[in-house]
Structure formats: C-alpha cells, structure tokens
N, C-alpha and C positions, 0 to 999 in steps of 0.2 A: 401121124404128122405132129410134130412138136409145135406148140404155140408159145410165143414169148409172153411173159407176164409183165404187167405194168405195176410199178410200186407207187408210193405216194409220199406226201409231205403234210404234216400236221403241226400246228403251233398251239401250245397251251399258254393261257394268260392267267395270272393270279387275280386280276380284277375284271369286272364286267366291261363290255365294249372294247375288248382288245387293248387293255391298258395294264400298266404295271409290269412286273417281272414276267418274262416269258421264256419258253423253251421250245425249240424246233426239233422235230424228230421225223425220221423216214425209215425206221426199222422197229422191230419188236423191242419193247423195253419193259422188263419185268418189275422194275422199281423206279418210279419217277419222283419219289419223295425227296431225293437229293437235289432236284432241279427247281422245285417250287413247293410252297406250303399248302396251297389250295388252288382250285381251278374254277374260275368263274366265267371264262369264255374260251372258245376254241375256234380256230380257223383251219379248215381242211382245204389246202390248195390243190391237191390232186390225190387220187386214189380213194380207198375206203379203209376205215379203221374200226376196230372194236376197242373201246376204252372200258376200263374196269375200275370199280370202286376201291379194290384192295390190291396190294402187290401180288406178284406171281399169277396174274390173270385170274383173279378170283373175286367173288362178290358180285354185285349187280353189274351187268354188262350193257353197254350202249353202242349201237351201230351208228357210225357217222360216215356219210359220203361227202363229196366235195360241197363246200358251202361255209357260211359264217353262222356261228352259234354265239349270240351276244351274251347269254347267261345260261347257267346250268339247266334252267327250265326248258330251254330250247331243245335239249337232248333228252328231256323227260326225267332228269335226275331229281332226287329228293334233297340232295345236298351238294356241296362243292368239293367232294372227295373224288379225285381221279388219281390212282396210284400206279397203274400200268396200262400199256396199250399194245395192240397187236395189229400189224399190217395184214390186210386181207389181199392176197395175190389175186389179180384179175386176169382173165383171158384177154388177149389183145383184140383190138377191133377187127383183126383179120379173121377171127373165128366167127362162125355163123351163129348168131343168137337164136335162130329158129331151130337149130339142130338140137333136138331134145336129148341126143346122146351125149351132149357136153355136160349134162347134169343127171345124176342118178343117186337116189337114196332109197334104201330098203328099210321099211319100218316094221317093228314087231310088237305084238301085244303083250309079250312076257319078257322077263329077264333072260339074258344070254341067248337071244335070237330064238326064243320059243314062241309057240302059239301061232296065230294067224300072221302071215307076212303080206305086206302091201308095198308095191313099188310106186315111186313118185319121180317124175321127171320135169314137173312144172310147179308153179305156185299153187298153194292150196289155202284159200281164205277161211275154210272151215273143215277141220279134220273130222268133226262129227258128221257133217253133211256128206262128205265124200266117203268115209270109211265106217261110219256108224260106231265110232268110239272116240273117247277123249284122251285116253292114256296110251302113251308110247313108252314102253319100258326099255327098249333097246333099238339100235339102228346100225346100219352099215352104209357108209357113204363111199361110193366108188368114184364119183366124179363131182366136182364143183363144191362150192361153199354154200351153206344154207343158214337161215335163221329160223329157229323154233320160237314161237311166241306162246305165252301162257293162255291167251284168250283168242277167240276168232277175230277175223279182220285185222290181223297184225297189230294187236294191242297187248299191253301188259309186259311183264318181264320177258326179256329175250335172251337167247343163247346162241352163240356161234357154234355151228356144227361143220367141222372141216373134214376132209377125206380121212377115213379110218373107221375102226370098229369101236362101238360104244356098247358094252355088254349090259350096262345099266344106266339109267338117267343121271345118276350122280356123277358119272364120268364126263358129262357135258356141262356140269355145274348145276343141274336141276335139283330143286329141293323136293319135287314130286314128279310123277310121270305125266302130269297134265300138259298136253300140247293142244292148243286151240287152233293154231294156224301155222303154216310153213311157207317160207319165201326163199327162192333162189337169190343169191347175191350175184347180180350182174353189174357190169360197168355202168355206173349212174351218171 
C-alpha cells in the first residue's frame, strides 16, 4: 500500500526573532548562500527539515520540526551558519504510527555490514544499554528516516539516516562510529 508523503515549509531569517532578510523554502537546497549571509532565526511552518552548516548537506546537522526558533541557540547550533537544507519526507497521518514495520534499520558492529547485526524498529535512548556497544560502523535502512545521536538520551551531534545502505559511518557524515542513541523521525 502506497502512502503519500507530506512536505514542508521553512523560512530562514538573517536576524534574530524573525527579522531582516529572509528566504522561504519547501524543497532540498544544496546551497543557501545566495539567499542570505547568515541565519539567526528559523520558522518551520510545516514538515521536518535537516539544516546543515555547510553547502552540499555537509558539516553539523540540525533537525527541525514545526515551530519557531528565535535564535541559533534554539536549534543547538554554535554559530549562525546554515548553508543547506533537506526536506524529510514524512508518512501521512493515514499510516499507522504503531506499525513497527514502517521503520526498520539494521545496525552492524563493523564496516561493510560485518560483525554482529542488530535490528531496530523503534526509538533507542541508549545504544549501550540495549546492544552493549557504543560504536555502529555500518547500517542498512530499509524503512523510515532516523536520527543517530552522538550521546545517549538524544544529545550531541546528530545525523540524518535515510533509507539506503551505509557501508561506513563516514557515509552518513559521522566523524566516528560513536552512536549513543537513535530516534525514528515521525510526524511531529
């Protein structure tokens, strides 16, 4: 059964509290630098987005769901640099959130899908508590979008993991294999 996806709308502002030059976006944009010089506030009218510090979806990543972010501290950034963004397609509300089959990620303890394999279909606030390891070297996402966090309890640097194969942590933008917690991205 096919489910429709809902897209979103995000507005970037150069100044805090939604002032100054701004740019509205509702699609992936690999280079926002031609639209504004810096980003000090963001309003997400609908949908979910991953915003990136650098062009081409690289550098620090920040997950934003619907809401108002009055300054860059609200999305846990260390500076006012936002240079690219990606829309995260969401399942429509017609899909059943409790259906664990709508999310599936397979985690591996070694590069290129080697070593012990672990399946995950729901949120995991502590990878260490659940799987007795902190390092995830590769993964295969068959369904859903996920956030990998550097630390337990959904803290620290985060990475968007979309459906596909990741033979090594660097393919999802990780600087190390350390994964402290994992969260499904559902319609917020």
